[in-house]
N, C-alpha and C positions, 0 to 999 in steps of 0.2 A: 225529806226521809220522815218517819216517823221513829223513835224512839221507847224503850218502854217506860223512863220517867217524863214522857209528854203528861200532864196535867188534861186529862180531858173533862173533870167536872169541880165544883167550887162551889160551896154553901156557907154562907156567913153565919156562923153560931150567934156571936156576939160583937160587942165593938172593939175585941182585943183578939179574937180567935175564928180560923176558918176550918173547915172538912174538905178533905182534898182526896180526886181520885187519881190513879193513875192509867195509864196505858195497858199496863200488866194485870190492872184488877187491884194491887196495894192501895189501901185508906189509911190518912192519919188527919190528925191536925198538925196544924199551924195557929203556934200562939207567939203574941209581941206581948212583950213586956214592956212595960210601963219606958223602962228605958232604951226600948227600941224604936221609938217616935221621936229620932232625931235625922238630923241631916237631909237625906232626900225624902224620908220616910217622914219626915214631922206635921205632915201636912194629913197623916193618916190617922192623927191624933184625933180629930173631927170624926163623930162617929158616922156622918152623914157619907164622909169620903171616905171611911174605912170599908164601908158597906158595899161600894161599887165595884168591889172585887169581881174581875169576872177572866175568863180563858181565853187567848187569843192565843192561835198556833200553837196551841201546846203547852204555854207559860201561862203562869197567874201574874196578872197584872191589873193595872189601876190606871185612870186617865192622867196623863201627864208623864207617860213614858216610864211609870213606875215596873217594877216587876220582881219577881226572886227567881235564881236559880233551880230551874226545876232540880239537876241533877243531884246537888247538894241536899235539895228539900226532899227528895225520893231517897237519898242516901241515909237521913238521919231518921225519917218516920221506918223506913225499911229497918233500922237499927234498935230505936227507942221508941216508937210510934207516935212522937208528935214531934216535930221540930220547935224547938224555945228560941226564938228571935230575943237575942238580951243588948 
């Protein structure tokens, strides 16, 4: 079952930001601050890895089973127009 917060499109803007569109038409940016590239996301500090962002089953993912919670992303973008990860 698809939810309104399913991601249907992702575009890599640069080495730290993405533009996403959701099932319900909401669009916005996801921005990683330098401090966000730690823990499981440390590998995304490498631009080549970050640029492999893709949509899989309504979720923004990267190779290595990394993903971002689409419901939290949708809520932040609906409220602020962007989701800044730090």
